[in-house]
SEPATOR-299074 format. One line per 3 residues: their letters; for each residue x, y, z of N, C-alpha, C. Coordinates in steps of 0.1 Angstrom, whole numbers, plus 2048, in hexadecimal, padded with zeros to 3 digits. Atoms other than C-alpha are relative to their C-alpha. Last residue first. Layout:
% SEPATOR-299074
A	X Y Z X Y Z X Y Z  ... $
% end
This chain:
% SEPATOR-299074
SQE	800 7F1 800 E45 CB7 B3E 7F4 806 808  7F5 7FA 7F8 E4C C93 B47 7FF 80F 801  802 801 7F2 E2A C87 B3C 80A 806 808 $
NLF	80B 7F6 7FD E2F C96 B19 7FD 7FE 80F  7FA 7F2 800 E51 C84 B16 7F5 80A 804  7F7 7FF 7F4 E41 C62 B20 805 80E 801 $
KLR	809 800 7F4 E24 C67 B07 809 801 80D  807 7F3 7FF E3D C71 AEC 7F7 801 80C  7F6 7F6 7FB E52 C52 AF4 7FA 80E 801 $
EQI	7FD 803 7F2 E34 C3B AF1 80A 80A 805  80B 7FC 7F9 E29 C4C AD0 802 7FE 80F  800 7F1 7FF E4C C49 AC2 7F4 805 808 $
LDI	7F5 7FC 7F7 E4D C24 ACA 800 80F 802  804 804 7F3 E2A C1E ABA 80B 804 80A  80B 7F6 7FC E34 C32 A9B 7FC 7FD 80E $
KAE	7FA 7F3 7FE E54 C1D A97 7F7 80A 806  7F8 802 7F4 E41 BFD A9B 807 80C 804  809 800 7F5 E28 C09 A81 807 7FE 80E $
REF	804 7F2 7FE E44 C11 A69 7F7 801 80C  7F5 7F9 7FA E52 BEE A6D 7FD 80E 803  7FF 804 7F2 E30 BDE A68 80C 807 807 $
SFL	7F2 802 7FC E2C BF1 A47 800 7FD 810  7FE 7FE 7F1 E0A BEF A37 80E 7FC 803  7FD 80C 7F8 E0B BF2 A11 802 804 80F $
KEE	80B 809 801 DF9 C0E 9FD 802 7F3 809  7FB 80D 805 E10 C2A A08 7F4 7F6 801  7FC 800 80E E02 C4D A0A 803 7F2 7FA $
KNL	80C 7FC 808 DEF C4C A2B 803 7FF 7F1  80B 80A 7FE E0A C38 A3D 7F4 804 7F7  7FC 80C 808 E26 C4E A2E 7F5 7F6 801 $
FNY	802 7FD 80E E14 C6D A3C 803 7F4 7F7  80E 800 802 E12 C5D A5E 7FD 803 7F1  805 80E 800 E37 C55 A5D 7F1 7FF 7FD $
VEL	7FC 806 80D E3F C79 A53 7FB 7F1 7FF  807 7F9 80B E2A C88 A6F 804 7FA 7F3  80E 806 800 E38 C6E A88 7F8 807 7F5 $
AQQ	800 80D 805 E5B C78 A7F 7F3 7FA 7FF  7FE 7FE 80E E53 C9D A85 801 7F2 7F9  80C 7FB 806 E44 C95 AA7 801 801 7F1 $
YKI	809 80C 801 E62 C7F AB0 7F3 805 7FA  7FC 809 80B E79 C9C AA6 7F7 7F4 7FF  802 7F9 80E E66 CB6 ABA 804 7F6 7F5 $
RSK	80E 7FF 803 E63 C9F AD9 7FE 806 7F2  805 80E 803 E88 C96 AD9 7F1 801 7FC  7FA 803 80D E92 CBB AD7 7FB 7F2 7FC $
EDE	807 7F7 80A E7A CC3 AF4 805 7FD 7F2  80E 804 802 E86 CA5 B09 7F9 809 7F5  804 7F3 805 EAB CA9 B07 7F2 7FF 7FB $
ELE	80A 7FA 7F8 EB0 C8A B1C 7FE 80F 7FD  7F9 7F5 7FA ECF C81 B08 7F8 807 80A  7F6 806 7F8 EBF C5F B01 808 80B 807 $
YYV	807 807 7F5 EA0 C71 AF5 80A 7FA 809  804 7F5 7F6 EB5 C89 AE0 7F9 7FA 80C  7F4 7FA 7FA EC5 C6B ACF 7FD 80A 80B $
EGE	7FB 80A 7F7 EA3 C5A AC9 80D 805 807  808 800 7F4 E94 C7A ABB 805 7F6 80A  7FC 7F3 7F9 EB1 C7C AA2 7F8 801 80D $
KNL	7F3 803 7FA EAB C57 A99 805 80D 808  802 809 7F5 E86 C5F A93 80D 7FD 807  807 7F8 7F5 E8E C7E A7E 7FE 7F7 80C $
LDA	7F6 7F7 7FA EA7 C69 A6A 7FA 808 80B  7F6 808 7F8 E8E C4D A65 80A 809 806  807 804 7F4 E72 C65 A5A 80A 7F8 809 $
LVK	803 7F4 7F8 E89 C76 A41 7FA 7FC 80D  7F3 7FD 7FA E95 C54 A33 7FF 80C 80A  7FD 80B 7F6 E71 C49 A2E 80E 803 807 $
LED	808 7FD 7F4 E6A C6B A1E 802 7F5 80B  7F9 7F5 7F8 E87 C65 A06 7F8 803 80C  7F5 806 7F9 E77 C44 9FB 808 80A 808 $
FEL	804 809 7F6 E57 C56 9F3 80B 7F9 808  805 80C 805 E67 C72 9DF 7FC 7F7 80C  7F6 80C 800 E6C C93 9F0 7F8 7F4 7FA $
SHL	7F5 7FD 809 E59 CB4 9E8 80A 7F4 7FF  804 800 80E E37 CAD 9F6 80B 803 7F6  809 80A 803 E3F CA2 A19 7FC 7FF 7F1 $
YKD	7FA 80C 806 E5E CB7 A19 7F6 7F5 7FC  7FA 7FC 80D E4C CD8 A1F 805 7F4 7F9  80B 800 80A E38 CC8 A3B 804 804 7F2 $
VPL	803 80D 805 E58 CBF A4D 7F5 800 7F5  80E 7FF 805 E64 CE3 A50 7FB 7F3 7F9  800 806 80D E83 CDB A65 7F1 800 7FB $
LQE	80C 7FB 808 E7F CF3 A82 800 7FB 7F2  80C 806 7FC E95 CE0 A9B 7F4 803 7F7  800 80D 806 EB4 CEA A87 7F3 7F8 805 $
DEG	808 800 80C EAC D0E A90 7FF 7F2 7FA  80E 803 7FC EBB D08 AB3 7F6 7FF 7F4  805 7FA 7F4 EDE D07 AA5 7F2 7FC 803 $
EPL	7F8 803 7F3 EE9 D01 A82 7F8 806 80C  7FA 7F4 7FA ED1 D01 A64 807 7FC 80D  806 7FC 7F3 ECB CDF A54 807 80D 805 $
NIK	7F6 7FA 7F8 ED5 CDA A2F 7F9 806 80D  806 7F6 7F6 EBD CC2 A20 80B 805 808  7FC 7F2 804 ECB CB0 A01 7F9 80B 808 $
LFR	80C 7F8 803 EB7 C91 A0B 803 80E 7FA  80A 808 806 ED2 C75 A0D 7F4 808 7FB  7FB 80B 809 EF2 C88 A13 7F5 7F9 7F9 $
NYS	7FA 7FA 80C EE3 CA8 A22 803 7F5 7F6  80A 7F7 805 ECC C98 A3C 805 805 7F2  809 809 808 EE6 C7C A40 7F5 809 7FA $
DRI	7FA 803 80C F00 C95 A4D 7F7 7F9 7F6  800 7F3 807 EE9 CA0 A68 806 7FF 7F2  80E 7FD 804 EE3 C7C A72 7FF 80D 7F8 $
QDL	803 809 80B F08 C74 A72 7F2 803 7FB  7F8 7FB 80B F0F C93 A88 7FD 7F7 7F3  806 7F4 805 EF3 C89 A9F 807 805 7F4 $
AQS	80D 804 807 F01 C66 AA2 7F9 80C 7FB  7FC 805 80D F24 C75 AA9 7F4 7FB 7F8  7FB 7F4 808 F16 C8A AC5 803 7FB 7F2 $
NEH	80C 7F8 805 F02 C6C AD3 804 80C 7F7  7F8 7F5 807 F1F C54 AD6 7F6 809 7F9  802 7F3 7F9 F0A C3F AEE 809 80B 7FB $
DDI	7F3 7FD 7F9 F19 C1F ADF 7FF 80D 808  7FF 80B 7F7 EF5 C14 AD5 80D 802 809  80A 7FF 7F5 EF0 C36 AC6 802 7F5 80A $
LEN	7FD 7F5 7F8 F10 C34 AB2 7F7 802 80C  7F4 804 7F8 F08 C11 AA7 804 80C 809  805 809 7F5 EE5 C1C A9C 80C 7FC 808 $
IKK	807 7F8 7F6 EF4 C39 A88 7FB 7F8 80B  7F6 7F8 7F9 F0D C22 A77 7F9 809 80A  7F8 808 7F7 EF2 C09 A6E 80A 807 808 $
QTE	809 804 7F5 EDC C24 A60 807 7F7 80A  801 7F5 7F7 EF9 C30 A4B 7F8 7FE 80C  7F4 7FF 7F8 EFF C0E A3D 800 80B 809 $
DWQ	800 80B 7F7 EDA C0B A33 80D 800 808  809 7FC 7F6 EDB C2E A23 800 7F5 80B  7F9 7F6 7F8 EFA C24 A0F 7F7 804 80C $
KLL	7F6 807 7F9 EE8 C05 A02 808 80A 80A  807 808 7F6 EC9 C19 9FA 80B 7F8 808  804 7F7 7F5 EDE C32 9E7 7FA 7F9 80C $
QLL	7F3 7FC 7F9 EEF C16 9D3 7FD 80A 80C  7FB 80C 7F8 ECD C07 9CB 80C 804 808  809 802 7F5 EBF C29 9C0 805 7F5 809 $
SDK	7FD 7F6 7F7 EDD C2F 9AA 7F8 7FF 80D  7F3 802 7FA ED9 C0E 99A 804 80A 80A  801 80C 7F7 EB4 C13 994 80D 7FD 807 $
SIM	7FF 80D 806 EBA C36 985 7FF 7F5 80B  7F3 807 7FD EAE C55 996 800 7F2 7FA  802 80C 7F9 E92 C69 986 80D 7F9 802 $
% end
């Protein structure tokens, strides 16, 4: 189990990383945002992503039962951000896959967590809207 001080430090680092990713996305520096996201999978979750097309095949269901609750929140947010970058790049299939994976983790969190999260529901609503749009495009 991670100590309270270590957890607080990790959460602070995660918050700073999220801000950096959001800045990169806002500045349309999508390649750097994807690099930061890929690095974050390893840095915060110890998940080493395969290179190339196999990176889309992240076995989300495997992580639902092996990661701690706070780690699952990070995973969902990373998948969501990755979907957002691919959405901006108009890489519809990659965006669709990442959004669906994020939705799977967010829905799992909703079932497992006792408290309602307005923030998570807003993310789910946006993902569902984008998935609907992407599905209408294909």
